[in-house]
gemmi code that builds the backbone of each chain (N, CA, C; Angstrom):
import gemmi

chains = {
    "A": [
        ("MET", (12.255, -28.456, -44.616), (12.904, -28.691, -45.707), (12.656, -29.519, -47.037)),
        ("LEU", (12.215, -29.216, -48.123), (11.552, -30.292, -48.947), (12.417, -30.620, -50.201)),
        ("ALA", (13.414, -29.885, -50.389), (14.306, -30.189, -51.637), (15.820, -29.758, -51.145)),
        ("MET", (16.824, -30.408, -51.822), (18.037, -29.808, -51.723), (18.796, -29.953, -53.153)),
        ("THR", (19.701, -28.913, -53.315), (20.377, -29.002, -54.472), (21.833, -29.406, -54.164)),
        ("VAL", (22.276, -30.519, -54.910), (23.484, -31.108, -54.868), (24.212, -30.465, -56.001)),
        ("LEU", (25.568, -29.725, -55.707), (26.303, -29.174, -56.676), (27.341, -30.175, -56.697)),
        ("TYR", (27.492, -31.188, -57.789), (28.552, -31.935, -57.928), (29.816, -31.931, -58.976)),
        ("ASP", (30.653, -32.345, -58.944), (31.918, -32.148, -59.997), (31.394, -33.156, -61.014)),
        ("PRO", (31.320, -32.655, -62.245), (30.911, -33.563, -63.329), (31.922, -34.206, -64.028)),
        ("GLU", (33.208, -33.712, -63.637), (34.362, -34.144, -64.284), (35.087, -35.460, -63.623)),
        ("CYS", (34.408, -35.689, -62.372), (34.835, -36.926, -61.649), (33.979, -38.051, -61.801)),
        ("GLY", (34.562, -39.018, -62.158), (33.762, -40.252, -62.251), (33.152, -40.713, -61.071)),
        ("LEU", (34.118, -41.001, -60.122), (33.254, -41.279, -58.671), (32.109, -40.473, -58.273)),
        ("CYS", (32.264, -39.129, -58.507), (31.003, -38.321, -58.133), (29.670, -38.766, -58.991)),
        ("ARG", (30.078, -38.982, -60.393), (29.076, -39.546, -61.471), (28.297, -40.891, -60.829)),
        ("ARG", (29.366, -41.745, -60.564), (28.772, -42.893, -60.132), (27.895, -42.890, -58.833)),
        ("ALA", (28.285, -41.981, -57.831), (27.590, -41.628, -56.700), (26.114, -40.999, -56.895)),
        ("HIS", (26.397, -40.048, -57.859), (25.097, -39.545, -58.407), (24.245, -40.734, -59.097)),
        ("GLU", (24.662, -41.628, -59.638), (23.866, -42.687, -60.126), (23.024, -43.575, -59.190)),
        ("TRP", (23.863, -43.866, -58.202), (23.500, -44.785, -57.015), (22.356, -43.778, -56.360)),
        ("LEU", (22.739, -42.360, -56.112), (21.797, -41.715, -55.404), (20.491, -41.556, -55.947)),
        ("ALA", (20.512, -41.534, -57.312), (19.283, -41.387, -58.017), (18.387, -42.647, -57.841)),
        ("GLU", (18.932, -43.592, -57.526), (18.008, -44.718, -57.360), (17.388, -45.196, -55.871)),
        ("GLN", (18.059, -44.263, -54.879), (17.812, -44.445, -53.419), (16.469, -43.831, -53.171)),
        ("SER", (15.519, -44.432, -52.193), (14.574, -43.810, -51.828), (14.820, -42.424, -50.974)),
        ("LYS", (14.152, -41.354, -51.162), (14.456, -40.145, -50.548), (13.382, -39.824, -49.580)),
        ("LEU", (13.951, -39.019, -48.311), (12.827, -38.089, -47.357), (12.806, -36.707, -47.813)),
        ("VAL", (13.951, -36.233, -48.522), (13.915, -35.056, -49.099), (14.366, -35.098, -50.409)),
        ("GLU", (13.765, -34.300, -51.384), (14.182, -34.418, -53.095), (15.574, -33.917, -53.184)),
        ("LEU", (16.333, -34.570, -53.996), (17.578, -34.089, -54.295), (17.553, -33.638, -55.645)),
        ("LYS", (18.263, -32.445, -56.014), (18.471, -32.246, -57.184), (19.818, -31.981, -57.610)),
        ("PHE", (20.286, -32.668, -58.788), (21.725, -32.472, -59.085), (21.963, -31.557, -60.282)),
        ("VAL", (22.873, -30.638, -59.926), (23.290, -29.458, -60.775), (24.873, -29.507, -60.869)),
        ("PRO", (25.591, -29.641, -61.915), (26.981, -29.823, -62.039), (27.503, -28.157, -61.475)),
        ("CYS", (28.492, -28.222, -60.627), (29.135, -27.143, -60.054), (29.546, -26.359, -61.306)),
        ("GLU", (29.620, -24.893, -60.871), (30.310, -23.959, -61.825), (29.400, -24.002, -63.352)),
        ("SER", (28.290, -24.535, -63.247), (27.492, -24.703, -64.423), (26.789, -23.158, -64.605)),
        ("ASP", (26.233, -23.056, -65.639), (25.241, -22.048, -65.702), (24.232, -22.022, -64.931)),
        ("GLU", (23.419, -23.183, -64.685), (22.442, -23.373, -63.960), (22.481, -23.139, -62.443)),
        ("ALA", (23.941, -23.414, -62.003), (24.216, -23.236, -60.899), (24.344, -21.856, -60.496)),
        ("ARG", (24.850, -21.052, -61.346), (25.271, -19.486, -61.216), (23.951, -18.733, -61.204)),
        ("ARG", (22.927, -19.575, -62.024), (21.510, -18.655, -61.971), (20.899, -19.057, -60.813)),
        ("ARG", (20.928, -20.155, -60.343), (19.982, -20.667, -59.072), (20.693, -19.920, -57.755)),
        ("PHE", (21.868, -19.801, -57.775), (22.742, -19.348, -56.511), (23.606, -18.114, -56.792)),
        ("PRO", (22.959, -16.922, -57.369), (23.967, -15.872, -57.739), (24.917, -15.418, -56.641)),
        ("GLN", (24.512, -15.574, -55.464), (25.547, -15.098, -54.646), (26.735, -15.907, -53.966)),
        ("LEU", (26.526, -17.234, -54.289), (27.148, -18.296, -53.670), (28.547, -18.199, -54.410)),
        ("ASN", (29.854, -18.556, -53.674), (31.045, -18.421, -54.216), (31.468, -19.969, -54.907)),
        ("HIS", (31.301, -19.674, -56.222), (31.143, -20.739, -57.067), (32.623, -21.619, -57.420)),
        ("ASP", (33.647, -20.712, -56.805), (35.031, -21.298, -57.129), (35.136, -22.542, -56.060)),
        ("LEU", (34.422, -22.336, -54.860), (34.741, -23.186, -53.456), (33.900, -24.539, -54.022)),
        ("THR", (32.741, -24.340, -54.671), (32.150, -25.587, -54.999), (32.791, -26.552, -55.970)),
        ("LYS", (33.717, -25.943, -56.447), (34.613, -27.008, -57.516), (35.527, -27.787, -56.486)),
        ("LYS", (35.954, -27.220, -55.481), (36.882, -28.020, -54.615), (36.163, -29.169, -53.926)),
        ("ASP", (34.908, -29.155, -53.404), (34.283, -30.029, -52.445), (32.729, -30.054, -52.910)),
        ("LEU", (32.177, -31.171, -52.361), (30.664, -31.455, -52.668), (30.006, -30.349, -51.773)),
        ("THR", (28.884, -29.670, -52.276), (28.094, -28.503, -51.919), (26.799, -28.962, -51.891)),
        ("VAL", (26.027, -28.620, -50.850), (24.501, -28.775, -50.966), (23.938, -27.678, -50.587)),
        ("VAL", (23.046, -27.107, -51.109), (22.279, -26.076, -50.809), (20.837, -26.342, -50.590)),
        ("ALA", (20.118, -26.000, -49.587), (18.740, -26.457, -49.150), (17.772, -25.439, -49.787)),
        ("ASP", (16.508, -25.873, -49.769), (15.602, -24.905, -50.493), (15.578, -23.678, -49.609)),
        ("ASP", (15.981, -23.482, -48.227), (15.893, -22.444, -47.599), (17.204, -21.791, -47.438)),
        ("GLY", (18.085, -21.920, -48.431), (19.216, -21.096, -48.695), (20.469, -21.517, -47.738)),
        ("SER", (20.244, -22.666, -46.894), (21.374, -23.126, -46.114), (22.487, -23.787, -47.073)),
        ("VAL", (23.650, -23.561, -46.758), (24.757, -24.056, -47.541), (25.712, -25.108, -46.786)),
        ("TYR", (25.692, -26.179, -47.192), (26.374, -27.115, -46.393), (27.884, -27.435, -47.459)),
        ("PHE", (28.968, -27.430, -46.825), (30.001, -27.628, -47.762), (30.902, -28.822, -47.297)),
        ("GLY", (31.465, -29.636, -48.223), (32.267, -30.675, -47.841), (31.667, -31.770, -47.071)),
        ("PRO", (32.381, -32.203, -46.250), (31.897, -33.478, -45.108), (30.368, -33.267, -44.677)),
        ("LYS", (30.219, -31.675, -44.437), (28.633, -31.496, -43.944), (27.481, -31.678, -45.258)),
        ("ALA", (28.044, -31.624, -46.334), (27.269, -31.883, -47.595), (27.082, -33.351, -47.719)),
        ("TRP", (28.114, -34.177, -47.389), (27.837, -35.448, -47.653), (26.870, -35.853, -46.633)),
        ("LEU", (27.038, -35.544, -45.319), (25.929, -36.041, -44.263), (24.769, -35.548, -44.489)),
        ("MET", (24.534, -34.354, -45.276), (23.249, -34.055, -45.762), (22.552, -34.803, -46.603)),
        ("VAL", (23.480, -35.146, -47.445), (22.865, -36.190, -48.629), (22.438, -37.509, -47.737)),
        ("LEU", (23.313, -37.862, -46.800), (22.778, -39.295, -46.142), (21.385, -39.142, -45.485)),
        ("TRP", (21.373, -37.694, -44.715), (20.120, -37.341, -44.228), (18.876, -37.397, -45.081)),
        ("ALA", (19.020, -37.131, -46.386), (17.882, -37.326, -47.377), (17.498, -38.512, -47.541)),
        ("LEU", (18.259, -39.549, -47.522), (17.946, -40.716, -48.007), (16.981, -41.574, -46.770)),
        ("THR", (16.102, -42.194, -47.124), (15.229, -42.890, -46.350), (16.074, -43.993, -45.320)),
        ("ARG", (16.933, -44.787, -46.107), (17.517, -45.996, -45.539), (18.915, -45.398, -44.703)),
        ("TYR", (19.254, -44.204, -44.807), (20.457, -43.843, -44.163), (20.542, -42.563, -43.257)),
        ("ARG", (19.170, -42.293, -43.006), (19.121, -40.857, -42.310), (19.611, -41.298, -40.841)),
        ("ASP", (19.371, -42.575, -40.261), (19.984, -42.880, -39.002), (21.588, -42.622, -39.007)),
        ("TRP", (22.254, -43.166, -39.977), (23.524, -42.744, -40.187), (23.858, -41.739, -40.162)),
        ("SER", (23.392, -40.735, -40.732), (23.767, -39.205, -40.902), (23.869, -38.645, -39.177)),
        ("TYR", (22.850, -39.127, -38.313), (22.837, -38.441, -36.884), (23.978, -39.328, -36.188)),
        ("ARG", (24.240, -40.527, -36.420), (25.404, -41.224, -36.005), (26.654, -40.992, -36.231)),
        ("LEU", (26.998, -40.522, -37.484), (28.187, -39.902, -38.098), (28.317, -38.434, -37.685)),
        ("ALA", (27.261, -37.867, -37.281), (27.289, -36.320, -36.860), (27.444, -36.237, -35.506)),
        ("GLN", (27.515, -37.272, -34.535), (27.803, -37.168, -33.350), (29.183, -36.509, -33.123)),
        ("PRO", (29.195, -35.772, -31.911), (30.472, -35.162, -31.608), (31.858, -36.153, -31.331)),
        ("GLU", (31.746, -37.132, -31.058), (32.669, -38.173, -30.905), (33.134, -38.782, -32.352)),
        ("LEU", (32.057, -38.792, -33.270), (32.397, -39.240, -34.406), (32.767, -38.346, -35.676)),
        ("LEU", (32.421, -37.129, -35.500), (32.139, -36.117, -36.377), (33.604, -35.669, -36.945)),
        ("PRO", (34.699, -35.698, -36.048), (36.071, -35.483, -36.444), (36.619, -36.741, -37.712)),
        ("THR", (36.296, -37.813, -37.388), (36.634, -38.812, -38.109), (35.826, -38.868, -39.329)),
        ("THR", (34.671, -38.706, -39.316), (33.984, -38.343, -40.598), (34.250, -37.504, -41.319)),
        ("LYS", (34.683, -36.272, -40.832), (35.273, -35.362, -41.664), (36.609, -35.351, -42.155)),
        ("ARG", (37.390, -36.332, -41.357), (38.683, -36.462, -42.206), (38.864, -37.450, -43.186)),
        ("VAL", (37.918, -38.523, -42.923), (37.726, -39.632, -43.942), (37.093, -38.751, -45.269)),
        ("VAL", (36.023, -38.215, -45.098), (35.176, -37.465, -46.416), (36.272, -36.717, -46.956)),
        ("SER", (36.845, -35.842, -46.280), (37.803, -34.916, -46.769), (38.849, -35.664, -47.694)),
        ("MET", (39.492, -36.669, -47.120), (40.492, -37.669, -47.834), (39.919, -38.009, -49.119)),
        ("ILE", (38.543, -38.775, -48.942), (38.003, -39.124, -50.432), (37.799, -38.157, -51.315)),
        ("SER", (37.484, -37.081, -50.832), (37.036, -35.746, -51.852), (38.332, -35.318, -52.612)),
        ("GLN", (39.352, -35.152, -51.671), (40.620, -34.732, -52.138), (41.327, -35.803, -53.235)),
        ("HIS", (41.156, -36.987, -52.907), (41.706, -37.795, -53.972), (40.588, -38.589, -54.749)),
        ("ARG", (39.614, -37.666, -55.277), (38.501, -38.234, -55.979), (38.856, -39.026, -57.306)),
        ("TYR", (39.952, -38.028, -58.057), (40.173, -38.312, -59.294), (41.234, -39.756, -59.264)),
        ("GLN", (42.195, -39.755, -58.102), (42.887, -40.844, -58.099), (42.079, -42.344, -57.789)),
        ("ILE", (41.073, -41.967, -56.958), (40.127, -42.969, -56.619), (39.475, -43.523, -57.886)),
        ("THR", (38.942, -42.624, -58.740), (38.329, -42.838, -59.956), (39.203, -43.797, -60.849)),
        ("ARG", (40.301, -43.391, -60.847), (41.161, -44.105, -61.639), (41.555, -45.525, -61.302)),
        ("MET", (41.744, -45.387, -60.050), (42.179, -46.782, -59.467), (40.997, -47.806, -59.757)),
        ("ALA", (39.741, -47.162, -59.248), (38.688, -48.183, -59.175), (38.281, -48.133, -60.794)),
        ("GLY", (38.864, -47.690, -61.836), (38.526, -48.033, -62.935), (37.123, -47.205, -63.593)),
        ("LEU", (36.483, -46.118, -62.848), (35.412, -45.694, -63.261), (35.760, -44.518, -64.287)),
        ("ARG", (34.839, -44.535, -65.168), (34.999, -43.281, -66.161), (33.831, -42.402, -66.026)),
    ],
    "B": [
        ("MET", (3.615, -94.639, -14.427), (4.340, -93.618, -15.236), (5.913, -93.617, -14.919)),
        ("THR", (6.797, -93.551, -15.473), (8.309, -93.662, -14.888), (8.648, -92.213, -14.742)),
        ("ILE", (9.742, -91.962, -13.874), (10.322, -90.816, -13.353), (10.768, -89.945, -14.703)),
        ("GLY", (11.240, -90.934, -15.644), (11.790, -90.270, -17.061), (10.654, -89.410, -17.583)),
        ("ILE", (9.513, -90.287, -17.764), (8.165, -89.429, -18.509), (7.689, -88.354, -17.824)),
        ("THR", (7.919, -88.420, -16.597), (7.467, -87.335, -15.759), (8.225, -86.271, -16.079)),
        ("THR", (9.462, -86.616, -15.838), (10.395, -85.522, -16.264), (10.299, -84.646, -17.461)),
        ("TYR", (9.868, -85.269, -18.638), (9.507, -84.850, -19.739), (8.352, -83.929, -19.512)),
        ("ILE", (7.350, -84.493, -19.213), (6.067, -83.918, -19.159), (6.147, -82.475, -18.170)),
        ("VAL", (6.836, -82.482, -17.213), (6.989, -81.414, -16.393), (7.717, -80.397, -17.373)),
        ("TYR", (8.849, -81.019, -17.896), (9.555, -80.129, -18.778), (8.656, -79.210, -19.729)),
        ("LEU", (7.857, -80.087, -20.450), (7.155, -79.535, -21.395), (5.988, -78.412, -20.944)),
        ("VAL", (5.335, -78.837, -19.815), (4.382, -77.837, -19.394), (5.181, -76.691, -18.840)),
        ("VAL", (6.304, -76.880, -17.831), (6.792, -75.625, -17.737), (7.523, -74.563, -18.665)),
        ("SER", (8.192, -75.379, -19.644), (8.768, -74.576, -20.825), (7.529, -73.972, -21.768)),
        ("SER", (6.430, -74.550, -21.840), (5.428, -73.963, -22.648), (4.732, -72.942, -21.881)),
        ("ALA", (4.646, -72.996, -20.597), (4.005, -71.877, -19.640), (4.938, -70.676, -19.938)),
        ("PHE", (6.028, -70.831, -19.782), (7.165, -69.669, -19.735), (7.109, -69.147, -21.269)),
        ("THR", (6.974, -69.982, -22.174), (7.026, -69.416, -23.783), (5.768, -68.541, -23.850)),
        ("ILE", (4.777, -69.215, -23.373), (3.277, -68.429, -23.732), (3.277, -67.182, -22.915)),
        ("TRP", (3.826, -67.129, -21.566), (4.103, -65.839, -20.765), (4.770, -64.865, -21.599)),
        ("VAL", (5.919, -65.275, -21.957), (6.851, -63.958, -22.539), (6.158, -63.746, -23.761)),
        ("GLY", (5.406, -64.659, -24.648), (4.946, -64.272, -25.975), (3.768, -63.443, -25.597)),
        ("ARG", (3.005, -63.472, -24.727), (1.776, -62.631, -24.368), (2.330, -61.285, -23.900)),
        ("THR", (3.697, -61.204, -23.110), (3.972, -59.968, -22.668), (4.705, -58.960, -23.738)),
        ("ILE", (5.274, -59.822, -24.882), (5.929, -59.212, -25.868), (4.570, -58.552, -26.740)),
        ("TYR", (3.598, -59.619, -26.970), (2.585, -59.047, -27.721), (1.749, -58.010, -27.175)),
        ("LYS", (1.414, -57.939, -25.816), (0.729, -56.762, -25.213), (1.525, -55.644, -25.129)),
        ("ASN", (2.592, -55.535, -24.865), (3.597, -54.487, -24.558), (4.368, -53.922, -25.856)),
        ("GLY", (4.498, -54.819, -26.748), (5.058, -54.320, -28.143), (3.941, -53.596, -29.017)),
        ("ARG", (2.669, -53.713, -28.708), (1.587, -53.417, -29.480), (1.715, -51.648, -29.077)),
        ("VAL", (2.070, -50.903, -28.256), (1.993, -49.639, -27.778), (3.122, -49.259, -28.793)),
        ("PHE", (4.192, -49.661, -28.814), (5.360, -49.304, -29.434), (4.959, -49.374, -30.993)),
        ("LEU", (4.555, -50.391, -31.490), (4.176, -50.441, -32.909), (3.221, -49.329, -33.303)),
        ("ILE", (2.184, -49.272, -32.593), (1.102, -48.187, -32.749), (1.689, -46.778, -32.932)),
        ("ASP", (3.201, -46.739, -32.114), (3.506, -45.271, -32.136), (4.429, -45.143, -33.464)),
        ("VAL", (5.059, -46.367, -33.935), (5.910, -46.381, -35.146), (5.164, -46.408, -36.268)),
        ("PHE", (3.975, -46.873, -36.137), (3.160, -46.615, -37.416), (2.201, -45.674, -37.457)),
        ("HIS", (2.481, -44.542, -36.611), (1.766, -43.111, -36.450), (0.200, -43.578, -36.159)),
        ("GLY", (-0.095, -44.335, -35.220), (-1.408, -44.492, -34.857), (-2.267, -45.501, -35.595)),
        ("ASN", (-1.563, -46.225, -36.983), (-2.226, -46.925, -37.828), (-2.334, -48.338, -36.853)),
        ("GLU", (-3.542, -48.667, -36.248), (-3.585, -49.773, -35.486), (-3.598, -51.005, -36.107)),
        ("THR", (-4.374, -50.913, -37.169), (-4.534, -52.290, -38.190), (-3.074, -52.751, -38.402)),
        ("LEU", (-2.319, -51.723, -38.868), (-0.759, -52.282, -39.419), (-0.121, -52.628, -38.309)),
        ("ALA", (-0.069, -52.016, -37.019), (0.513, -52.385, -35.965), (0.141, -53.600, -35.577)),
        ("ASP", (-1.186, -53.880, -35.367), (-1.622, -55.257, -34.973), (-1.031, -56.377, -35.956)),
        ("SER", (-1.139, -56.173, -37.209), (-0.662, -57.150, -38.171), (0.806, -57.410, -37.949)),
        ("VAL", (1.697, -56.294, -37.744), (3.226, -56.615, -37.733), (3.347, -57.250, -36.393)),
        ("ASN", (2.740, -56.746, -35.331), (2.945, -57.257, -34.161), (2.578, -58.860, -34.232)),
        ("HIS", (1.553, -59.100, -34.643), (1.137, -60.516, -34.714), (2.058, -61.278, -35.582)),
        ("LEU", (2.746, -60.971, -36.462), (3.704, -61.664, -37.209), (5.062, -61.868, -36.323)),
        ("LEU", (5.328, -60.647, -35.639), (6.513, -60.756, -34.837), (6.352, -61.866, -33.663)),
        ("VAL", (5.385, -61.786, -33.194), (5.095, -62.902, -32.267), (4.792, -64.400, -32.743)),
        ("CYS", (4.444, -64.394, -33.807), (4.192, -65.545, -34.691), (5.661, -66.310, -34.814)),
        ("GLY", (6.671, -65.410, -35.307), (7.982, -65.528, -35.290), (8.580, -66.232, -34.123)),
        ("PHE", (8.266, -65.514, -33.240), (8.711, -65.638, -31.565), (8.590, -67.195, -31.262)),
        ("TYR", (6.967, -67.354, -31.497), (6.472, -68.755, -30.997), (7.220, -69.856, -31.896)),
        ("LEU", (7.511, -69.790, -33.047), (7.989, -70.542, -33.788), (9.458, -70.967, -33.394)),
        ("ILE", (10.160, -70.040, -33.276), (11.548, -70.236, -32.839), (11.525, -70.709, -31.426)),
        ("SER", (10.882, -70.152, -30.376), (10.887, -70.678, -28.968), (10.396, -72.284, -28.945)),
        ("PHE", (9.291, -72.507, -29.539), (8.689, -73.851, -29.433), (9.600, -74.860, -30.272)),
        ("GLY", (10.057, -74.397, -31.174), (11.358, -75.081, -31.989), (12.591, -75.508, -31.180)),
        ("TYR", (12.924, -74.434, -30.491), (14.006, -74.778, -29.357), (13.419, -75.873, -28.323)),
        ("VAL", (12.216, -75.518, -27.598), (11.739, -76.532, -26.631), (11.629, -77.923, -27.102)),
        ("SER", (11.375, -77.863, -28.192), (10.786, -79.426, -28.785), (12.345, -80.097, -29.143)),
        ("LEU", (13.362, -79.341, -29.692), (14.634, -79.872, -29.966), (15.670, -80.247, -28.806)),
        ("ALA", (15.124, -79.508, -27.482), (15.994, -79.675, -26.414), (15.329, -80.693, -25.453)),
        ("LEU", (14.245, -81.244, -25.916), (13.697, -82.185, -25.096), (14.274, -83.310, -24.589)),
        ("THR", (14.896, -84.081, -25.884), (15.779, -85.459, -25.399), (16.599, -85.360, -24.371)),
        ("LEU", (16.480, -86.157, -23.161), (17.665, -86.202, -22.281), (19.025, -86.897, -22.648)),
        ("GLY", (18.804, -87.899, -23.270), (19.956, -88.701, -23.735), (20.565, -89.503, -22.445)),
        ("TYR", (19.966, -89.561, -21.321), (20.283, -90.506, -20.456), (18.973, -90.961, -19.687)),
        ("GLU", (19.296, -91.958, -18.854), (18.165, -92.522, -18.045), (18.100, -91.474, -16.928)),
        ("VAL", (16.831, -91.398, -16.349), (16.624, -90.657, -15.035), (15.823, -91.859, -14.269)),
        ("THR", (16.368, -92.142, -12.932), (15.696, -92.977, -12.392), (15.307, -92.597, -11.045)),
        ("THR", (15.977, -91.641, -10.436), (15.240, -91.066, -9.139), (14.952, -89.679, -9.231)),
        ("ALA", (14.081, -89.526, -8.384), (13.523, -87.937, -8.251), (14.507, -86.920, -8.535)),
        ("GLN", (15.635, -87.136, -7.567), (16.701, -86.127, -7.624), (17.563, -86.145, -9.061)),
        ("GLU", (17.688, -86.838, -9.736), (17.958, -86.810, -11.140), (17.243, -86.157, -12.017)),
        ("GLY", (15.703, -86.442, -12.036), (14.707, -85.803, -12.665), (14.754, -84.264, -12.444)),
        ("MET", (15.023, -83.969, -10.977), (15.092, -82.409, -10.902), (16.153, -81.753, -11.395)),
        ("GLU", (17.323, -82.504, -11.335), (18.452, -82.089, -11.924), (18.434, -81.960, -13.422)),
        ("ALA", (17.943, -82.655, -14.269), (17.868, -82.695, -15.513), (16.839, -81.485, -15.788)),
        ("LEU", (16.000, -81.448, -14.931), (14.754, -80.383, -15.474), (15.294, -78.978, -15.203)),
        ("SER", (16.362, -78.722, -14.230), (16.726, -77.691, -13.958), (17.789, -77.108, -15.087)),
        ("ILE", (18.460, -78.222, -15.671), (19.171, -77.826, -16.738), (18.442, -77.290, -18.121)),
        ("LYS", (17.466, -78.262, -18.279), (16.591, -78.144, -19.573), (15.891, -76.783, -19.270)),
        ("VAL", (15.078, -76.497, -18.264), (14.394, -75.343, -18.017), (15.234, -74.048, -18.270)),
        ("GLY", (16.577, -74.239, -17.666), (17.479, -73.026, -17.391), (17.812, -72.881, -18.854)),
        ("MET", (18.040, -73.569, -19.777), (18.459, -73.455, -21.078), (17.121, -72.782, -21.874)),
        ("VAL", (16.072, -73.176, -21.610), (14.837, -72.580, -22.236), (14.780, -71.144, -21.621)),
        ("LEU", (14.891, -70.851, -20.415), (14.669, -69.486, -20.035), (15.917, -68.693, -20.720)),
        ("LEU", (16.961, -69.129, -20.655), (18.132, -68.163, -21.361), (17.818, -67.975, -22.878)),
        ("VAL", (17.208, -68.925, -23.676), (16.763, -68.845, -25.088), (15.860, -67.831, -24.898)),
        ("LEU", (14.705, -67.989, -24.075), (13.657, -66.941, -24.069), (14.198, -65.509, -23.804)),
        ("GLY", (14.824, -65.504, -22.876), (15.496, -64.303, -22.650), (16.048, -63.532, -23.784)),
        ("ALA", (17.146, -64.312, -24.607), (17.806, -63.814, -25.700), (16.743, -63.166, -26.616)),
        ("MET", (15.643, -64.313, -26.800), (14.625, -63.779, -27.822), (13.982, -62.685, -27.411)),
        ("HIS", (13.578, -62.234, -26.364), (12.976, -61.413, -25.404), (13.871, -59.910, -25.749)),
        ("PHE", (15.158, -60.123, -25.729), (16.009, -58.872, -25.931), (16.199, -58.649, -27.451)),
        ("PHE", (16.124, -59.632, -28.163), (16.274, -59.480, -29.666), (14.928, -58.618, -30.128)),
        ("ASN", (13.572, -59.230, -29.505), (12.513, -58.200, -29.776), (12.597, -56.847, -29.514)),
        ("LEU", (13.223, -56.699, -28.305), (13.103, -55.450, -27.747), (13.970, -54.426, -28.749)),
        ("LEU", (15.142, -55.073, -29.264), (16.031, -54.272, -30.043), (15.397, -53.954, -31.335)),
        ("LEU", (14.455, -54.994, -31.932), (13.813, -54.715, -33.050), (12.730, -53.438, -32.895)),
        ("PHE", (12.060, -53.538, -31.770), (10.957, -52.658, -31.464), (11.740, -51.094, -31.479)),
        ("SER", (12.831, -51.034, -30.716), (13.644, -50.016, -30.542), (14.210, -49.244, -31.770)),
        ("ARG", (14.595, -50.137, -32.747), (15.144, -49.831, -33.982), (14.299, -49.351, -34.726)),
        ("MET", (12.919, -50.013, -34.761), (11.880, -49.457, -35.639), (11.585, -48.121, -35.365)),
        ("ARG", (11.214, -48.048, -33.888), (10.768, -46.535, -33.259), (11.787, -45.632, -33.596)),
        ("ARG", (13.167, -45.913, -33.768), (14.067, -44.802, -33.764), (14.096, -44.389, -35.133)),
        ("ARG", (13.803, -45.249, -36.044), (13.764, -44.895, -37.671), (12.645, -44.135, -37.890)),
        ("ALA", (11.453, -44.515, -37.258), (10.223, -43.797, -37.421), (10.219, -42.432, -36.900)),
        ("THR", (11.161, -42.135, -35.643), (11.095, -40.761, -35.239), (12.250, -39.990, -36.202)),
        ("ASP", (13.353, -40.681, -36.535), (14.247, -39.986, -37.242), (13.549, -39.373, -38.566)),
        ("ARG", (12.683, -39.800, -39.058), (11.885, -39.298, -40.083), (11.597, -37.988, -39.741)),
        ("HIS", (11.201, -37.375, -38.682), (10.706, -36.352, -38.547), (11.549, -35.238, -37.960)),
        ("ASN", (12.872, -35.710, -37.799), (14.094, -34.844, -37.216), (14.908, -34.043, -38.142)),
        ("GLY", (15.058, -32.775, -37.728), (15.839, -31.984, -38.899), (17.346, -32.491, -39.099)),
        ("PRO", (17.910, -31.601, -39.836), (19.328, -31.866, -40.296), (20.267, -32.253, -38.892)),
        ("PRO", (21.155, -33.103, -39.221), (22.214, -33.725, -38.261), (23.179, -32.630, -37.775)),
        ("ILE", (23.414, -31.557, -38.583), (24.448, -30.546, -38.586), (23.648, -28.898, -38.926)),
        ("GLU", (24.395, -28.074, -38.284), (24.288, -26.609, -38.734), (24.878, -26.540, -40.058)),
        ("PRO", (24.200, -25.571, -40.919), (24.846, -25.234, -42.196), (26.244, -24.313, -42.042)),
        ("ASP", (26.891, -24.179, -43.049), (28.092, -23.558, -42.991), (27.694, -21.875, -43.244)),
        ("SER", (26.618, -21.670, -44.207), (26.316, -20.317, -44.245), (25.122, -20.118, -45.372)),
        ("PHE", (24.689, -18.846, -45.503), (23.242, -19.056, -46.224), (23.544, -18.133, -47.205)),
        ("THR", (22.665, -18.696, -48.365), (22.906, -17.873, -49.725), (21.462, -17.517, -50.185)),
        ("HIS", (21.326, -16.881, -51.195), (20.141, -16.389, -51.716), (19.707, -17.467, -52.878)),
        ("VAL", (18.414, -17.850, -52.722), (18.076, -18.907, -53.771), (17.197, -18.377, -54.752)),
        ("GLN", (17.739, -18.176, -55.918), (16.815, -17.693, -57.112), (15.508, -18.581, -57.414)),
        ("GLN", (14.352, -18.247, -57.225), (13.383, -19.191, -57.300), (12.968, -19.407, -58.951)),
        ("GLU", (12.674, -20.564, -59.273), (12.714, -21.055, -60.698), (11.330, -20.384, -61.362)),
        ("ALA", (11.452, -19.938, -62.203), (10.373, -19.123, -62.977), (9.091, -20.179, -63.273)),
    ],
}
model = gemmi.Model(1)
for chain_id, residues in chains.items():
    chain = gemmi.Chain(chain_id)
    for i, (resn, *xyz) in enumerate(residues, 1):
        res = gemmi.Residue()
        res.name, res.seqid = resn, gemmi.SeqId(i, " ")
        for name, pos in zip(("N", "CA", "C"), xyz):
            atom = gemmi.Atom()
            atom.name, atom.element = name, gemmi.Element(name[0])
            atom.pos, atom.b_iso = gemmi.Position(*pos), 0.0
            res.add_atom(atom)
        chain.add_residue(res)
    model.add_chain(chain)
structure = gemmi.Structure()
structure.add_model(model)
structure.setup_entities()
């Protein structure tokens, strides 16, 4: 795997801030950011369920593997030079349920978090 | 030469001998680890190894030097032995701690390096067709 496409929610300040942070990190796998439900997303992945990508972060690898929600977050960590070991740690069977719960909670409340943190 | 001075000299000789022994052990055996971490780049491995051992010697000899002063008079051979056992024991514990810290560093570096070539941490949810860019 050489590249992954990250389908993010362009209307969420937290996601945009995360995107800026990610852009600066050194990567082992190239990350391409495409707003979810955009024309480009539909053109690149014609068979993907695009209604679903609006609900949570989605990552599509160049081999067509689709990672949704918490799995997508883990894949993004895996792509980063400094945090790859964390992706393995958080994906361990003992930690994975907690990882999923925390990530889902952040995802579901992303607009509230954005407002509370004063991100625009 | 008083018993006090003898105690100091024995302390210095024993502590230095242990420090050098541990340093050489780390240097010799750490090299194999580092060559693996740097994918066979021996020059880089040797360089990092040397820098690590340098730090180890500085900290260890620094401790040996700081812990030299006894603070009380040693008049009999028995007192000298007792003082020595405490001082050398402390040096050995510090060396042990330094040694495990070094091992931790090596294993962390190695894990980072092997992680680099490992696949995704999880299975994908599904597969989709990817339209190739024109």
